[in-house]
TORDRENFI-835894 format. One record per atom (N, C-alpha, C): residue number from 1; residue in one letter; atom name; x, y, z negated. Coordinates in nm, 4 decimals. Each point is the difference from the previous one (the first is absolute). Layout:
<atoms>
{atom NUM; "a"; "CA"; {X; Y; Z}} ...
</atoms>
This chain:
<atoms>
{atom 1; "m"; "N"; {-0.3728; 0.6636; 0.5132}} {atom 1; "m"; "CA"; {-0.0426; -0.0258; -0.1360}} {atom 1; "m"; "C"; {-0.0304; 0.1337; -0.0657}} {atom 2; "a"; "N"; {-0.1004; 0.0002; -0.0790}} {atom 2; "a"; "CA"; {-0.0382; 0.1200; -0.0738}} {atom 2; "a"; "C"; {0.0591; -0.0066; -0.1403}} {atom 3; "i"; "N"; {0.0315; 0.1151; -0.0536}} {atom 3; "i"; "CA"; {0.0527; 0.0075; -0.1354}} {atom 3; "i"; "C"; {-0.1142; -0.0214; -0.0997}} {atom 4; "t"; "N"; {0.0280; -0.0716; -0.1082}} {atom 4; "t"; "CA"; {-0.1008; -0.0234; -0.1027}} {atom 4; "t"; "C"; {-0.0031; 0.1169; -0.0978}} {atom 5; "a"; "N"; {-0.1022; 0.0053; -0.0834}} {atom 5; "a"; "CA"; {-0.0095; 0.1041; -0.1027}} {atom 5; "a"; "C"; {0.1185; -0.0090; -0.0963}} {atom 6; "f"; "N"; {0.0429; -0.1216; -0.0325}} {atom 6; "f"; "CA"; {0.1154; -0.0195; -0.0887}} {atom 6; "f"; "C"; {0.1239; 0.0692; 0.0570}} {atom 7; "a"; "N"; {0.0320; -0.0289; 0.1274}} {atom 7; "a"; "CA"; {0.1194; 0.0572; 0.0625}} {atom 7; "a"; "C"; {-0.0154; 0.1503; 0.0227}} {atom 8; "s"; "N"; {-0.1192; 0.0445; 0.0356}} {atom 8; "s"; "CA"; {-0.0234; 0.1436; 0.0184}} {atom 8; "s"; "C"; {0.0314; 0.0776; -0.1269}} {atom 9; "a"; "N"; {-0.0437; -0.0517; -0.1126}} {atom 9; "a"; "CA"; {0.0264; 0.0671; -0.1278}} {atom 9; "a"; "C"; {0.1505; 0.0069; -0.0272}} {atom 10; "k"; "N"; {0.0722; -0.1079; 0.0313}} {atom 10; "k"; "CA"; {0.1459; -0.0005; -0.0186}} {atom 10; "k"; "C"; {0.0647; 0.1131; 0.0810}} {atom 11; "h"; "N"; {-0.0355; 0.0075; 0.1287}} {atom 11; "h"; "CA"; {0.0581; 0.1009; 0.0886}} {atom 11; "h"; "C"; {-0.0386; 0.1416; -0.0418}} {atom 12; "l"; "N"; {-0.1252; 0.0230; -0.0298}} {atom 12; "l"; "CA"; {-0.0438; 0.1341; -0.0376}} {atom 12; "l"; "C"; {0.0644; 0.0465; -0.1305}} {atom 13; "n"; "N"; {0.0079; -0.0896; -0.0985}} {atom 13; "n"; "CA"; {0.0647; 0.0381; -0.1254}} {atom 13; "n"; "C"; {0.1461; 0.0370; 0.0220}} {atom 14; "k"; "N"; {0.0699; -0.0734; 0.0835}} {atom 14; "k"; "CA"; {0.1401; 0.0313; 0.0288}} {atom 14; "k"; "C"; {0.0107; 0.1312; 0.0778}} {atom 15; "d"; "N"; {-0.0816; 0.0160; 0.1028}} {atom 15; "d"; "CA"; {0.0064; 0.1189; 0.0849}} {atom 15; "d"; "C"; {-0.0289; 0.1294; -0.0759}} {atom 16; "f"; "N"; {-0.0801; -0.0083; -0.1039}} {atom 16; "f"; "CA"; {-0.0407; 0.1213; -0.0706}} {atom 16; "f"; "C"; {0.0569; 0.0077; -0.1413}} {atom 17; "g"; "N"; {0.1219; -0.0549; -0.0153}} {atom 17; "g"; "CA"; {0.0771; 0.0213; -0.1216}} {atom 17; "g"; "C"; {-0.0451; -0.0744; -0.1229}} {atom 18; "q"; "N"; {-0.0836; -0.0979; 0.0164}} {atom 18; "q"; "CA"; {-0.0431; -0.0787; -0.1153}} {atom 18; "q"; "C"; {0.0946; -0.1190; -0.0146}} {atom 19; "t"; "N"; {-0.0530; -0.1161; -0.0258}} {atom 19; "t"; "CA"; {0.0831; -0.1182; -0.0207}} {atom 19; "t"; "C"; {0.0611; -0.0498; 0.1298}} {atom 20; "n"; "N"; {0.1244; -0.0426; -0.0077}} {atom 20; "n"; "CA"; {0.0691; -0.0585; 0.1126}} {atom 20; "n"; "C"; {-0.0231; -0.1509; -0.0023}} {atom 21; "y"; "N"; {0.0364; -0.0689; 0.1023}} {atom 21; "y"; "CA"; {-0.0099; -0.1447; 0.0024}} {atom 21; "y"; "C"; {0.1145; -0.0561; 0.0826}} {atom 22; "t"; "N"; {0.0288; -0.1263; -0.0203}} {atom 22; "t"; "CA"; {0.0993; -0.0705; 0.0793}} {atom 22; "t"; "C"; {-0.0748; -0.0932; 0.0948}} {atom 23; "p"; "N"; {0.0209; 0.0142; 0.1302}} {atom 23; "p"; "CA"; {-0.0676; -0.0900; 0.0945}} {atom 23; "p"; "C"; {0.0408; -0.1457; -0.0256}} {atom 24; "p"; "N"; {-0.0858; -0.0941; 0.0348}} {atom 24; "p"; "CA"; {0.0352; -0.1410; -0.0179}} {atom 24; "p"; "C"; {0.1258; -0.0363; 0.0797}} {atom 25; "a"; "N"; {0.0841; -0.0857; -0.0564}} {atom 25; "a"; "CA"; {0.1191; -0.0489; 0.0698}} {atom 25; "a"; "C"; {-0.0384; -0.1005; 0.1081}} {atom 26; "t"; "N"; {-0.1140; -0.0623; -0.0176}} {atom 26; "t"; "CA"; {-0.0521; -0.0974; 0.0959}} {atom 26; "t"; "C"; {-0.1491; 0.0232; 0.0154}} {atom 27; "w"; "N"; {-0.0468; -0.0020; 0.1232}} {atom 27; "w"; "CA"; {-0.1434; 0.0040; 0.0286}} {atom 27; "w"; "C"; {-0.0456; -0.1433; 0.0231}} {atom 28; "y"; "N"; {-0.1229; -0.0301; -0.0393}} {atom 28; "y"; "CA"; {-0.0575; -0.1339; 0.0169}} {atom 28; "y"; "C"; {-0.1258; 0.0114; 0.0840}} {atom 29; "v"; "N"; {0.0024; -0.0621; 0.1170}} {atom 29; "v"; "CA"; {-0.1139; 0.0033; 0.0915}} {atom 29; "v"; "C"; {-0.0973; -0.1087; -0.0419}} {atom 30; "a"; "N"; {-0.1205; 0.0399; -0.0320}} {atom 30; "a"; "CA"; {-0.1067; -0.0933; -0.0363}} {atom 30; "a"; "C"; {-0.1045; 0.0004; 0.1107}} {atom 31; "l"; "N"; {-0.0695; -0.1102; 0.0128}} {atom 31; "l"; "CA"; {-0.1090; -0.0120; 0.0962}} {atom 31; "l"; "C"; {-0.1295; -0.0222; -0.0761}} {atom 32; "r"; "N"; {-0.1044; 0.0648; 0.0455}} {atom 32; "r"; "CA"; {-0.1308; -0.0103; -0.0654}} {atom 32; "r"; "C"; {-0.1051; -0.0517; 0.0972}} {atom 33; "h"; "N"; {-0.1041; -0.0568; -0.0590}} {atom 33; "h"; "CA"; {-0.1199; -0.0415; 0.0733}} {atom 33; "h"; "C"; {-0.1185; 0.0587; -0.0745}} {atom 34; "l"; "N"; {-0.0722; 0.0901; 0.0662}} {atom 34; "l"; "CA"; {-0.1163; 0.0663; -0.0599}} {atom 34; "l"; "C"; {0.0333; 0.0612; -0.1366}} {atom 35; "g"; "N"; {0.1174; 0.0635; -0.0105}} {atom 35; "g"; "CA"; {0.0384; 0.0708; -0.1207}} {atom 35; "g"; "C"; {0.0713; -0.0819; -0.1056}} {atom 36; "a"; "N"; {0.0062; -0.1317; 0.0156}} {atom 36; "a"; "CA"; {0.0666; -0.0856; -0.0987}} {atom 36; "a"; "C"; {0.1273; -0.0584; 0.0609}} {atom 37; "e"; "N"; {0.1087; 0.0037; -0.0760}} {atom 37; "e"; "CA"; {0.1261; -0.0543; 0.0508}} {atom 37; "e"; "C"; {-0.0128; -0.1499; 0.0244}} {atom 38; "l"; "N"; {0.0637; -0.0456; 0.1067}} {atom 38; "l"; "CA"; {-0.0003; -0.1420; 0.0319}} {atom 38; "l"; "C"; {0.0663; -0.0785; -0.1125}} {atom 39; "t"; "N"; {-0.0350; -0.1277; -0.0111}} {atom 39; "t"; "CA"; {0.0591; -0.0890; -0.1007}} {atom 39; "t"; "C"; {0.0097; -0.1394; 0.0587}} {atom 40; "g"; "N"; {0.0813; -0.0839; -0.0637}} {atom 40; "g"; "CA"; {0.0082; -0.1418; 0.0344}} {atom 40; "g"; "C"; {0.0737; -0.0284; 0.1298}} {atom 41; "s"; "N"; {0.0219; -0.1267; 0.0258}} {atom 41; "s"; "CA"; {0.0602; -0.0503; 0.1247}} {atom 41; "s"; "C"; {0.1339; 0.0675; 0.0312}} {atom 42; "n"; "N"; {0.0817; 0.0228; -0.1042}} {atom 42; "n"; "CA"; {0.1344; 0.0575; 0.0104}} {atom 42; "n"; "C"; {-0.0009; 0.1484; 0.0355}} {atom 43; "y"; "N"; {-0.1124; 0.0686; -0.0184}} {atom 43; "y"; "CA"; {-0.0037; 0.1450; 0.0225}} {atom 43; "y"; "C"; {0.0838; 0.0695; -0.1063}} {atom 44; "s"; "N"; {0.0752; 0.1004; 0.0390}} {atom 44; "s"; "CA"; {0.0650; 0.0917; -0.0931}} {atom 44; "s"; "C"; {0.0284; 0.1298; 0.0737}} {atom 45; "r"; "N"; {0.0221; 0.1045; -0.0758}} {atom 45; "r"; "CA"; {0.0347; 0.1292; 0.0580}} {atom 45; "r"; "C"; {0.1373; -0.0087; 0.0670}} {atom 46; "i"; "N"; {0.0221; 0.0879; 0.0948}} {atom 46; "i"; "CA"; {0.1243; 0.0037; 0.0758}} {atom 46; "i"; "C"; {0.0841; 0.1153; -0.0538}} {atom 47; "a"; "N"; {0.1198; -0.0304; -0.0478}} {atom 47; "a"; "CA"; {0.0886; 0.1018; -0.0561}} {atom 47; "a"; "C"; {0.0784; 0.0692; 0.1113}} {atom 48; "i"; "N"; {0.0004; 0.1340; -0.0030}} {atom 48; "i"; "CA"; {0.0791; 0.0791; 0.0933}} {atom 48; "i"; "C"; {0.0771; 0.1040; -0.0817}} {atom 49; "t"; "N"; {0.1325; -0.0115; -0.0002}} {atom 49; "t"; "CA"; {0.0839; 0.0929; -0.0742}} {atom 49; "t"; "C"; {-0.0258; 0.1421; 0.0486}} {atom 50; "n"; "N"; {-0.0068; 0.0923; -0.0937}} {atom 50; "n"; "CA"; {-0.0254; 0.1405; 0.0311}} {atom 50; "n"; "C"; {0.1322; 0.0692; 0.0315}} {atom 51; "d"; "N"; {0.0395; -0.0043; 0.1285}} {atom 51; "d"; "CA"; {0.1224; 0.0669; 0.0435}} {atom 51; "d"; "C"; {-0.0199; 0.0559; 0.1409}} {atom 52; "t"; "N"; {0.0989; 0.0709; 0.0501}} {atom 52; "t"; "CA"; {-0.0164; 0.0665; 0.1298}} {atom 52; "t"; "C"; {0.0129; -0.0940; 0.1194}} {atom 53; "t"; "N"; {0.0419; -0.1244; -0.0218}} {atom 53; "t"; "CA"; {-0.0046; -0.0993; 0.1078}} {atom 53; "t"; "C"; {-0.1422; -0.0499; 0.0172}} {atom 54; "n"; "N"; {-0.0614; -0.0362; -0.1103}} {atom 54; "n"; "CA"; {-0.1366; -0.0533; 0.0043}} {atom 54; "n"; "C"; {-0.1051; 0.1084; 0.0192}} {atom 55; "w"; "N"; {0.0305; 0.1206; -0.0450}} {atom 55; "w"; "CA"; {-0.0908; 0.1147; 0.0115}} {atom 55; "w"; "C"; {0.0813; 0.1188; 0.0506}} {atom 56; "p"; "N"; {0.0230; 0.0098; 0.1304}} {atom 56; "p"; "CA"; {0.0866; 0.1056; 0.0557}} {atom 56; "p"; "C"; {-0.0502; 0.1409; -0.0327}} {atom 57; "v"; "N"; {0.0941; 0.0923; -0.0050}} {atom 57; "v"; "CA"; {-0.0302; 0.1408; -0.0246}} {atom 57; "v"; "C"; {-0.0951; 0.0508; 0.1088}} {atom 58; "i"; "N"; {-0.0944; 0.0844; -0.0393}} {atom 58; "i"; "CA"; {-0.0969; 0.0558; 0.0945}} {atom 58; "i"; "C"; {0.0101; 0.1515; 0.0028}} {atom 59; "t"; "N"; {-0.0518; 0.0594; 0.1047}} {atom 59; "t"; "CA"; {-0.0059; 0.1455; 0.0070}} {atom 59; "t"; "C"; {-0.1436; 0.0479; 0.0144}} {atom 60; "a"; "N"; {-0.0913; -0.0913; 0.0213}} {atom 60; "a"; "CA"; {-0.1421; 0.0348; 0.0096}} {atom 60; "a"; "C"; {-0.0702; -0.0515; -0.1260}} {atom 61; "n"; "N"; {-0.1278; -0.0260; 0.0094}} {atom 61; "n"; "CA"; {-0.0757; -0.0435; -0.1172}} {atom 61; "n"; "C"; {-0.0355; -0.1490; 0.0030}} {atom 62; "i"; "N"; {0.0724; -0.0793; 0.0789}} {atom 62; "i"; "CA"; {-0.0280; -0.1435; 0.0079}} {atom 62; "i"; "C"; {0.1261; -0.0796; -0.0306}} {atom 63; "m"; "N"; {-0.0087; -0.0907; -0.0967}} {atom 63; "m"; "CA"; {0.1078; -0.0923; -0.0342}} {atom 63; "m"; "C"; {-0.0419; -0.1374; 0.0518}} {atom 64; "a"; "N"; {0.0944; -0.0741; 0.0574}} {atom 64; "a"; "CA"; {-0.0290; -0.1350; 0.0491}} {atom 64; "a"; "C"; {0.1145; -0.0931; -0.0371}} {atom 65; "n"; "N"; {-0.0305; -0.1276; -0.0136}} {atom 65; "n"; "CA"; {0.1044; -0.0970; -0.0315}} {atom 65; "n"; "C"; {0.1021; -0.0066; 0.1135}} {atom 66; "g"; "N"; {0.1288; -0.0033; -0.0360}} {atom 66; "g"; "CA"; {0.1074; -0.0009; 0.0983}} {atom 66; "g"; "C"; {0.0533; -0.1376; 0.0324}} {atom 67; "v"; "N"; {-0.0508; -0.1018; -0.0674}} {atom 67; "v"; "CA"; {0.0390; -0.1383; 0.0260}} {atom 67; "v"; "C"; {-0.1257; -0.0853; 0.0062}} {atom 68; "a"; "N"; {0.0083; -0.1088; 0.0756}} {atom 68; "a"; "CA"; {-0.1110; -0.0958; 0.0044}} {atom 68; "a"; "C"; {-0.0011; -0.0792; -0.1314}} {atom 69; "f"; "N"; {-0.1148; -0.0517; -0.0373}} {atom 69; "f"; "CA"; {-0.0095; -0.0851; -0.1185}} {atom 69; "f"; "C"; {-0.1052; -0.1072; 0.0242}} {atom 70; "t"; "N"; {0.0034; -0.1040; -0.0831}} {atom 70; "t"; "CA"; {-0.0846; -0.1173; 0.0200}} {atom 70; "t"; "C"; {-0.0635; -0.0427; -0.1314}} {atom 71; "t"; "N"; {-0.1229; -0.0472; 0.0067}} {atom 71; "t"; "CA"; {-0.0664; -0.0543; -0.1182}} {atom 71; "t"; "C"; {0.0621; -0.1349; -0.0357}} {atom 72; "p"; "N"; {-0.0254; -0.0479; -0.1207}} {atom 72; "p"; "CA"; {0.0351; -0.1387; -0.0290}} {atom 72; "p"; "C"; {-0.0820; -0.0930; 0.0910}} {atom 73; "t"; "N"; {0.0452; -0.1211; 0.0152}} {atom 73; "t"; "CA"; {-0.0731; -0.0998; 0.0778}} {atom 73; "t"; "C"; {-0.1152; -0.0540; -0.0843}} {atom 74; "a"; "N"; {-0.1194; 0.0013; 0.0546}} {atom 74; "a"; "CA"; {-0.1158; -0.0554; -0.0709}} {atom 74; "a"; "C"; {0.0195; -0.1504; -0.0163}} {atom 75; "s"; "N"; {-0.0299; -0.0504; -0.1184}} {atom 75; "s"; "CA"; {0.0076; -0.1450; -0.0217}} {atom 75; "s"; "C"; {-0.1130; -0.0423; -0.0921}} {atom 76; "g"; "N"; {-0.0534; -0.1172; 0.0257}} {atom 76; "g"; "CA"; {-0.1111; -0.0501; -0.0800}} {atom 76; "g"; "C"; {-0.1341; 0.0549; 0.0439}} {atom 77; "g"; "N"; {-0.0030; 0.0730; 0.1098}} {atom 77; "g"; "CA"; {-0.1245; 0.0550; 0.0522}} {atom 77; "g"; "C"; {0.0228; 0.1333; 0.0684}} {atom 78; "d"; "N"; {-0.1037; 0.0473; 0.0673}} {atom 78; "d"; "CA"; {0.0048; 0.1299; 0.0668}} {atom 78; "d"; "C"; {-0.0237; 0.1106; -0.1023}} {atom 79; "w"; "N"; {0.0534; 0.1189; 0.0287}} {atom 79; "w"; "CA"; {-0.0312; 0.1172; -0.0805}} {atom 79; "w"; "C"; {-0.1334; 0.0565; 0.0451}} {atom 80; "l"; "N"; {-0.0663; 0.0742; -0.0868}} {atom 80; "l"; "CA"; {-0.1171; 0.0750; 0.0419}} {atom 80; "l"; "C"; {0.0422; 0.1027; 0.1043}} {atom 81; "e"; "N"; {-0.0943; 0.0476; 0.0767}} {atom 81; "e"; "CA"; {0.0299; 0.1018; 0.1003}} {atom 81; "e"; "C"; {0.0469; 0.1283; -0.0683}} {atom 82; "a"; "N"; {0.1147; 0.0508; 0.0409}} {atom 82; "a"; "CA"; {0.0525; 0.1262; -0.0530}} {atom 82; "a"; "C"; {-0.0574; 0.1145; 0.0813}} {atom 83; "d"; "N"; {-0.0614; 0.0966; -0.0678}} {atom 83; "d"; "CA"; {-0.0568; 0.1151; 0.0698}} {atom 83; "d"; "C"; {0.0585; 0.1327; -0.0500}} {atom 84; "e"; "N"; {0.0933; -0.0076; -0.0965}} {atom 84; "e"; "CA"; {0.0597; 0.1207; -0.0552}} {atom 84; "e"; "C"; {0.1426; -0.0306; -0.0469}} {atom 85; "a"; "N"; {0.0891; 0.0969; 0.0153}} {atom 85; "a"; "CA"; {0.1358; -0.0090; -0.0527}} {atom 85; "a"; "C"; {0.0182; 0.1090; -0.1042}} {atom 86; "v"; "N"; {0.0761; -0.0324; -0.1056}} {atom 86; "v"; "CA"; {0.0188; 0.0921; -0.1119}} {atom 86; "v"; "C"; {0.1463; -0.0044; -0.0431}} {atom 87; "l"; "N"; {0.0579; 0.1144; -0.0330}} {atom 87; "l"; "CA"; {0.1348; 0.0054; -0.0569}} {atom 87; "l"; "C"; {-0.0112; 0.0180; -0.1508}} {atom 88; "y"; "N"; {0.0586; -0.0956; -0.0724}} {atom 88; "y"; "CA"; {0.0036; 0.0019; -0.1459}} {atom 88; "y"; "C"; {0.1423; 0.0246; -0.0479}} {atom 89; "d"; "N"; {0.0131; 0.0325; -0.1277}} {atom 89; "d"; "CA"; {0.1301; 0.0216; -0.0612}} {atom 89; "d"; "C"; {0.0475; -0.1186; -0.0831}} {atom 90; "a"; "N"; {-0.0660; -0.1150; 0.0130}} {atom 90; "a"; "CA"; {0.0374; -0.1192; -0.0769}} {atom 90; "a"; "C"; {-0.0376; -0.1260; 0.0793}} {atom 91; "p"; "N"; {0.0695; -0.1118; -0.0268}} {atom 91; "p"; "CA"; {-0.0302; -0.1239; 0.0733}} {atom 91; "p"; "C"; {-0.1363; -0.0593; -0.0341}} {atom 92; "t"; "N"; {-0.0504; 0.0282; -0.1201}} {atom 92; "t"; "CA"; {-0.1371; -0.0355; -0.0396}} {atom 92; "t"; "C"; {-0.0508; 0.1146; -0.0851}} {atom 93; "g"; "N"; {-0.1305; 0.0173; -0.0051}} {atom 93; "g"; "CA"; {-0.0534; 0.1124; -0.0769}} {atom 93; "g"; "C"; {0.0533; 0.1307; 0.0570}} {atom 94; "g"; "N"; {0.0409; 0.0895; -0.0882}} {atom 94; "g"; "CA"; {0.0588; 0.1256; 0.0447}} {atom 94; "g"; "C"; {-0.1029; 0.1002; 0.0486}} {atom 95; "n"; "N"; {0.0504; 0.1043; 0.0651}} {atom 95; "n"; "CA"; {-0.0835; 0.1101; 0.0481}} {atom 95; "n"; "C"; {-0.0024; 0.0028; 0.1517}} {atom 96; "a"; "N"; {-0.1168; 0.0171; 0.0566}} {atom 96; "a"; "CA"; {-0.0142; 0.0180; 0.1445}} {atom 96; "a"; "C"; {0.0327; 0.1451; 0.0324}} {atom 97; "w"; "N"; {0.0935; 0.0216; 0.0936}} {atom 97; "w"; "CA"; {0.0399; 0.1355; 0.0398}} {atom 97; "w"; "C"; {-0.0606; 0.0394; 0.1335}} {atom 98; "y"; "N"; {-0.0069; -0.0938; 0.0930}} {atom 98; "y"; "CA"; {-0.0507; 0.0271; 0.1345}} {atom 98; "y"; "C"; {-0.0826; -0.1197; 0.0448}} {atom 99; "e"; "N"; {-0.1092; 0.0281; 0.0751}} {atom 99; "e"; "CA"; {-0.0871; -0.1091; 0.0452}} {atom 99; "e"; "C"; {-0.0674; 0.0387; 0.1299}} {atom 100; "e"; "N"; {-0.0302; -0.1025; 0.0808}} {atom 100; "e"; "CA"; {-0.0609; 0.0264; 0.1301}} {atom 100; "e"; "C"; {-0.0558; -0.1284; 0.0586}} {atom 101; "p"; "N"; {-0.1137; 0.0068; 0.0688}} {atom 101; "p"; "CA"; {-0.0468; -0.1173; 0.0740}} {atom 101; "p"; "C"; {0.1018; -0.0362; 0.1081}} {atom 102; "v"; "N"; {0.0172; -0.1285; 0.0271}} {atom 102; "v"; "CA"; {0.0881; -0.0423; 0.1091}} {atom 102; "v"; "C"; {-0.0726; 0.0249; 0.1322}} {atom 103; "d"; "N"; {0.0769; 0.0182; 0.1074}} {atom 103; "d"; "CA"; {-0.0615; 0.0266; 0.1308}} {atom 103; "d"; "C"; {-0.0927; -0.1127; 0.0425}} {atom 104; "e"; "N"; {0.0482; -0.1230; -0.0157}} {atom 104; "e"; "CA"; {-0.0806; -0.1173; 0.0331}} {atom 104; "e"; "C"; {0.0121; -0.1000; -0.1134}} {atom 105; "p"; "N"; {-0.1107; -0.0297; -0.0698}} {atom 105; "p"; "CA"; {0.0069; -0.1001; -0.1073}} {atom 105; "p"; "C"; {0.0586; -0.1306; 0.0536}} {atom 106; "f"; "N"; {0.0707; -0.0716; -0.0878}} {atom 106; "f"; "CA"; {0.0651; -0.1241; 0.0411}} {atom 106; "f"; "C"; {-0.0026; -0.0998; -0.1141}} {atom 107; "t"; "N"; {0.0141; -0.1276; 0.0347}} {atom 107; "t"; "CA"; {0.0097; -0.1088; -0.0965}} {atom 107; "t"; "C"; {0.1323; -0.0703; 0.0216}} {atom 108; "v"; "N"; {0.0749; -0.0222; -0.1083}} {atom 108; "v"; "CA"; {0.1216; -0.0798; 0.0082}} {atom 108; "v"; "C"; {-0.0418; -0.1447; -0.0237}} {atom 109; "l"; "N"; {0.0194; -0.0816; 0.1017}} {atom 109; "l"; "CA"; {-0.0415; -0.1398; -0.0061}} {atom 109; "l"; "C"; {0.1029; -0.0864; -0.0720}} {atom 110; "n"; "N"; {-0.0455; -0.1093; -0.0562}} {atom 110; "n"; "CA"; {0.0878; -0.0943; -0.0685}} {atom 110; "n"; "C"; {0.1196; -0.0351; 0.0891}} {atom 111; "g"; "N"; {0.1210; 0.0130; -0.0548}} {atom 111; "g"; "CA"; {0.1213; -0.0311; 0.0747}} {atom 111; "g"; "C"; {0.0523; 0.1145; 0.0848}} {atom 112; "q"; "N"; {-0.0667; 0.1144; -0.0027}} {atom 112; "q"; "CA"; {0.0424; 0.1138; 0.0804}} {atom 112; "q"; "C"; {0.0290; 0.1214; -0.0886}} {atom 113; "a"; "N"; {0.0665; 0.0993; 0.0596}} {atom 113; "a"; "CA"; {0.0271; 0.1283; -0.0652}} {atom 113; "a"; "C"; {-0.0402; 0.1096; 0.0974}} {atom 114; "r"; "N"; {-0.0076; 0.1215; -0.0471}} {atom 114; "r"; "CA"; {-0.0364; 0.1149; 0.0852}} {atom 114; "r"; "C"; {0.1158; 0.0965; 0.0025}} {atom 115; "n"; "N"; {0.0445; 0.0388; 0.1188}} {atom 115; "n"; "CA"; {0.1072; 0.0973; 0.0171}} {atom 115; "n"; "C"; {-0.0587; 0.1396; 0.0171}} {atom 116; "f"; "N"; {0.0704; 0.0985; -0.0545}} {atom 116; "f"; "CA"; {-0.0350; 0.1402; 0.0176}} {atom 116; "f"; "C"; {0.1180; 0.0689; 0.0669}} {atom 117; "d"; "N"; {-0.0227; 0.0624; 0.1127}} {atom 117; "d"; "CA"; {0.1052; 0.0666; 0.0752}} {atom 117; "d"; "C"; {0.0421; 0.1311; -0.0661}} {atom 118; "i"; "N"; {0.1125; 0.0527; 0.0456}} {atom 118; "i"; "CA"; {0.0432; 0.1332; -0.0407}} {atom 118; "i"; "C"; {-0.1143; 0.0982; 0.0322}} {atom 119; "g"; "N"; {-0.0310; 0.0853; -0.0948}} {atom 119; "g"; "CA"; {-0.1056; 0.0991; 0.0201}} {atom 119; "g"; "C"; {-0.1413; -0.0507; -0.0274}} {atom 120; "a"; "N"; {-0.0140; -0.1249; -0.0445}} {atom 120; "a"; "CA"; {-0.1342; -0.0551; -0.0250}} {atom 120; "a"; "C"; {-0.0697; 0.0676; -0.1181}} {atom 121; "l"; "N"; {0.0779; 0.0386; -0.1018}} {atom 121; "l"; "CA"; {-0.0556; 0.0740; -0.1138}} {atom 121; "l"; "C"; {0.0303; 0.1473; 0.0188}} {atom 122; "r"; "N"; {-0.1038; 0.0791; 0.0075}} {atom 122; "r"; "CA"; {0.0168; 0.1448; 0.0236}} {atom 122; "r"; "C"; {-0.0697; 0.0748; -0.1128}} {atom 123; "i"; "N"; {0.0780; 0.0772; -0.0716}} {atom 123; "i"; "CA"; {-0.0515; 0.0781; -0.1124}} {atom 123; "i"; "C"; {-0.0039; 0.1447; 0.0458}} {atom 124; "r"; "N"; {-0.1167; 0.0601; -0.0120}} {atom 124; "r"; "CA"; {-0.0179; 0.1348; 0.0522}} {atom 124; "r"; "C"; {-0.0525; 0.0937; -0.1081}} {atom 125; "f"; "N"; {0.0658; 0.1146; -0.0123}} {atom 125; "f"; "CA"; {-0.0501; 0.1077; -0.0851}} {atom 125; "f"; "C"; {-0.0688; 0.1000; 0.0911}} {atom 126; "t"; "N"; {-0.1226; 0.0341; -0.0317}} {atom 126; "t"; "CA"; {-0.0728; 0.0978; 0.0819}} {atom 126; "t"; "C"; {-0.0187; 0.1281; -0.0761}} 
</atoms>
């Protein structure tokens, strides 16, 4: 996942003695289709607590999820094809901090959910 301009400004301001910030206590994984967040059919963002179990300490420039997580089960219809994942700081609305196209776009079908393995979300600072 690439850092957004919003998150870059937060980090740079802190690093260079300007305003500090408090990281979100919970990250919310959103799925997008052609730049628009999915909606309907029981879609919602996936909450992941911001701690060292879910986001283990790193020594390089890549952070990855330390636990598997699952989407809600689609109901009332299929979701649109997800082609991008985004980390937000709120369950709805909020600010996008990191975003990236998914390796392989996927559709969550009615009655099904999508699992993400450990390491599926990788945030990289270059």
